[in-house]
BASE-282402 format. One line per 2 residues: number of its first residue (from 1); their letters; for each residue y, z, x of C-alpha. Coordinates in pm, 1 decimal, padded with zeros to 6 digits. Layout:
N
NUM> a> Y:Z:X | ... .
//
This chain:
219
1> mv> 09969.6:09192.5:08070.4 | 10225.1:09460.6:07998.2 .
3> nt> 10057.4:09697.1:08245.1 | 10078.6:09436.0:08518.1 .
5> iv> 10450.0:09375.0:08448.9 | 10517.3:09750.8:08457.2 .
7> qi> 10330.7:09788.6:08788.8 | 10525.7:09495.6:08943.3 .
9> ge> 10847.2:09646.8:08811.3 | 10767.3:09983.6:08963.3 .
11> iv> 10695.9:09824.3:09300.2 | 11025.5:09635.3:09289.9 .
13> gt> 11210.0:09947.7:09165.7 | 11061.3:10161.7:09439.0 .
15> aa> 11171.3:09915.3:09704.2 | 11518.2:09886.7:09549.9 .
17> fa> 11575.9:10261.4:09537.9 | 11437.7:10310.3:09886.9 .
19> lf> 11683.2:10050.8:10019.4 | 11980.8:10237.7:09868.2 .
21> ga> 11851.2:10574.1:09994.7 | 11801.6:10438.1:10341.8 .
23> mv> 12148.7:10289.1:10349.7 | 12302.4:10621.1:10251.3 .
25> av> 12111.4:10790.4:10534.1 | 12223.6:10529.5:10783.8 .
27> er> 12582.6:10560.3:10667.2 | 12557.4:10931.0:10721.1 .
29> rm> 12427.4:10871.9:11072.4 | 12097.5:11044.8:11006.4 .
31> dl> 11802.3:11010.9:11245.5 | 11481.3:10822.7:11171.9 .
33> lg> 11329.1:11118.4:10980.5 | 11643.0:11153.9:10769.5 .
35> vl> 11638.1:10777.7:10683.7 | 11270.3:10806.9:10579.8 .
37> ll> 11322.7:11119.3:10386.3 | 11619.1:10994.2:10179.7 .
39> av> 11450.0:10660.2:10113.2 | 11133.1:10827.1:09981.2 .
41> tt> 11324.6:11088.2:09786.0 | 11538.6:10825.2:09618.2 .
43> av> 11235.0:10610.7:09533.9 | 10998.4:10865.2:09393.6 .
45> gg> 11197.2:11184.0:09328.2 | 11282.5:11104.6:08975.4 .
47> gm> 10933.8:11010.2:08881.2 | 10793.1:11328.0:09037.7 .
49> ir> 11033.4:11543.6:08841.9 | 10938.8:11359.2:08529.1 .
51> dv> 10568.9:11407.6:08579.5 | 10621.4:11782.9:08644.8 .
53> ll> 10816.2:11822.7:08322.6 | 10556.0:11626.9:08123.8 .
55> ga> 10273.2:11842.6:08269.7 | 10118.5:11542.3:08441.6 .
57> tp> 10035.1:11709.2:08773.0 | 09992.6:11637.4:09051.2 .
59> pl> 10263.0:11367.6:09012.3 | 10152.3:11004.9:09041.5 .
61> al> 10338.5:10961.5:09370.1 | 10126.6:11224.3:09524.0 .
63> qd> 09800.2:11107.2:09378.2 | 09842.0:10768.0:09528.7 .
65> pf> 10072.9:10735.3:09831.3 | 10115.2:10358.6:09771.3 .
67> fi> 10476.6:10388.3:09654.5 | 10569.7:10634.8:09922.1 .
69> li> 10439.8:10388.5:10181.7 | 10652.6:10112.0:10022.7 .
71> am> 10963.8:10333.1:10047.8 | 10886.9:10419.2:10413.1 .
73> av> 10837.5:10047.0:10497.5 | 11178.5:09967.0:10347.6 .
75> al> 11338.0:10259.3:10531.8 | 11195.4:10144.4:10864.5 .
77> lv> 11324.1:09793.0:10805.9 | 11678.3:09924.2:10733.0 .
79> fw> 11664.5:10151.5:11039.4 | 11551.0:09863.9:11263.0 .
81> ar> 11810.0:09627.6:11122.3 | 12089.3:09881.1:11179.8 .
83> sr> 11975.0:09965.7:11535.7 | 12010.2:09604.6:11639.9 .
85> ks> 12377.9:09587.0:11539.0 | 12651.9:09644.5:11790.9 .
87> pa> 12943.8:09877.3:11710.7 | 13161.9:09572.6:11647.1 .
89> qd> 12914.6:09442.7:11388.9 | 12884.9:09777.4:11200.4 .
91> gk> 13149.2:09701.2:10937.3 | 13014.7:09360.4:10852.4 .
93> ff> 12657.3:09503.3:10839.7 | 12756.4:09775.9:10595.4 .
95> rr> 12957.2:09543.3:10372.2 | 12663.4:09310.8:10333.1 .
97> ly> 12407.0:09579.6:10296.6 | 12622.5:09769.6:10043.9 .
99> sl> 12636.5:09465.7:09812.2 | 12262.0:09427.2:09828.8 .
101> ai> 12209.3:09795.9:09781.5 | 12423.8:09804.9:09462.9 .
103> fc> 12222.2:09523.9:09313.1 | 11898.8:09693.2:09409.5 .
105> dt> 12011.7:10025.6:09277.1 | 12095.7:09868.9:08945.7 .
107> lg> 11749.5:09704.8:08931.5 | 11580.7:10027.1:09022.6 .
109> la> 11773.6:10217.8:08754.8 | 11663.4:09966.8:08491.6 .
111> vf> 11297.5:09964.7:08595.2 | 11249.0:10335.9:08628.9 .
113> tv> 11436.9:10425.3:08305.0 | 11212.7:10204.2:08089.4 .
115> tg> 10894.9:10301.3:08272.7 | 10993.4:10666.7:08242.4 .
117> vn> 11019.0:10638.5:07863.0 | 10693.8:10438.0:07870.3 .
119> rs> 10522.0:10716.9:08064.0 | 10637.3:10982.8:07818.6 .
121> ia> 10504.2:10772.5:07521.0 | 10171.7:10708.2:07703.3 .
123> lg> 10123.8:11078.6:07760.7 | 10143.6:11149.9:07390.7 .
125> yg> 10511.7:11245.3:07347.1 | 10615.4:10932.2:07158.4 .
127> dn> 10701.0:11127.4:06847.6 | 10977.4:11313.8:07037.6 .
129> af> 11263.5:11066.6:07090.4 | 11486.8:11315.3:07269.1 .
131> ls> 11214.0:11407.6:07527.0 | 11114.8:11045.7:07581.6 .
133> vf> 11457.4:10913.9:07640.5 | 11562.1:11223.4:07849.2 .
135> vg> 11265.8:11182.8:08090.1 | 11345.9:10810.2:08101.1 .
137> il> 11698.1:10887.0:08219.1 | 11570.5:11150.9:08457.5 .
139> tg> 11329.5:10903.7:08611.0 | 11609.8:10659.1:08663.3 .
141> vg> 11878.4:10892.2:08807.5 | 11685.7:11189.1:08935.6 .
143> gg> 11597.3:11044.1:09279.1 | 11963.7:10936.4:09329.9 .
145> vl> 12086.7:11286.1:09249.8 | 11851.5:11441.5:09498.5 .
147> rd> 11958.3:11183.8:09755.1 | 12322.9:11253.1:09712.1 .
149> vm> 12274.2:11630.8:09727.3 | 12078.6:11590.4:10046.7 .
151> as> 12345.1:11372.8:10192.5 | 12620.0:11620.2:10094.7 .
153> rv> 12778.9:11378.6:09841.6 | 12884.3:11435.2:09485.9 .
155> pm> 12607.8:11260.5:09285.1 | 12694.1:10905.2:09180.8 .
157> il> 12621.8:10971.9:08817.4 | 12907.6:11228.1:08815.1 .
159> rk> 13176.0:11025.0:08981.0 | 13137.5:10655.4:08992.1 .
161> ei> 13115.6:10369.2:08741.2 | 12893.2:10364.9:08436.8 .
163> ya> 12552.5:10489.7:08556.0 | 12378.9:10750.2:08337.1 .
165> va> 12532.4:10598.8:08034.3 | 12367.2:10261.1:08119.2 .
167> sl> 12040.5:10436.6:08158.4 | 12090.6:10613.2:07828.7 .
169> ag> 12159.7:10284.7:07642.6 | 11856.5:10116.4:07789.0 .
171> gl> 11629.3:10410.6:07728.0 | 11726.4:10441.3:07364.9 .
173> ly> 11690.3:10063.5:07309.6 | 11342.7:10069.2:07477.5 .
175> yy> 11226.6:10369.6:07265.9 | 11310.5:10217.3:06934.2 .
177> ly> 11210.4:09865.4:07015.1 | 10874.7:09995.5:07129.8 .
179> wl> 10796.6:10093.3:06773.4 | 10975.2:09807.0:06604.9 .
181> ag> 10896.3:09507.0:06820.3 | 10628.8:09613.9:07067.3 .
183> ey> 10605.3:09723.3:07425.7 | 10661.4:09379.1:07586.0 .
185> ia> 10992.5:09309.1:07408.5 | 11109.4:09667.7:07451.7 .
187> lf> 11045.4:09644.5:07827.4 | 11264.3:09340.7:07889.4 .
189> cg> 11539.9:09421.5:07641.1 | 11577.8:09783.5:07764.4 .
191> aa> 11587.0:09677.4:08127.9 | 11826.0:09395.4:08055.8 .
193> vi> 12075.6:09622.2:07873.5 | 12087.5:09854.5:08172.0 .
195> vv> 12137.4:09568.2:08423.7 | 12411.4:09411.4:08209.1 .
197> vr> 12604.4:09735.9:08143.5 | 12580.1:09854.0:08504.1 .
199> tv> 12673.2:09511.5:08648.1 | 12980.1:09485.7:08421.0 .
201> av> 13086.5:09840.1:08516.4 | 13060.5:09759.8:08891.9 .
203> ry> 13222.8:09421.5:08852.0 | 13526.9:09564.0:08664.7 .
205> ql> 13522.3:09904.7:08821.6 | 13470.4:10074.1:08480.4 .
207> nl> 13448.1:10457.4:08485.9 | 13421.1:10735.0:08237.7 .
209> pv> 13748.1:10929.9:08183.7 | 13833.8:11184.6:08447.0 .
211> ak> 14036.6:11500.9:08388.4 | 14365.8:11459.3:08583.7 .
213> pk> 14647.8:11710.3:08620.9 | 14972.1:11630.1:08442.1 .
215> ke> 15247.7:11478.6:08655.9 | 15526.2:11720.1:08740.5 .
217> gg> 15782.7:11724.7:08466.2 | 15539.0:11560.6:08215.7 .
219> v> 15489.3:11677.9:07859.5 .
//
């Protein structure tokens, strides 16, 4: 039952991340190859880095191209939808797509963080809390970092809203609930915390402190 939920979650998370990656590529006026590449990188990049660090090679995404195909399908859909819009409709298209993409990105972050921790435990690293939570966060944010670097943007986790912190909170909760309450409860509670924290941060535009220069004449 849990494995089925995890698999469904990974499919949803892959599609969600691919949508955000494709949107960034479209916004940057990339061609079809660029849209496909950013969507796939966002969707499976974090998981591939995780598997390499854990010594699980080749990474799952390369053993079975199913998730890559999902990401490519989403990218093609976004590219097709964008190509049908006239210049006058561009602004409205991006506003609607951005709202959907933010929700999907939050969902993907939640799914991949908890499945990342789960993957670490399943591979026998459950006694190492730091490693398990770290690779969970890396699974959740890694693809987005690669996407932003490829799109010549400062990675979202370094500049906007509460992102990696939400992943950290959910990863920690998942890890400890896994041993205290079981995998099923840990899965839902860990993911729910990430969704709630991230949603509140976006809704109220909450950010971590930023170093700002003193105003001229200030103390």
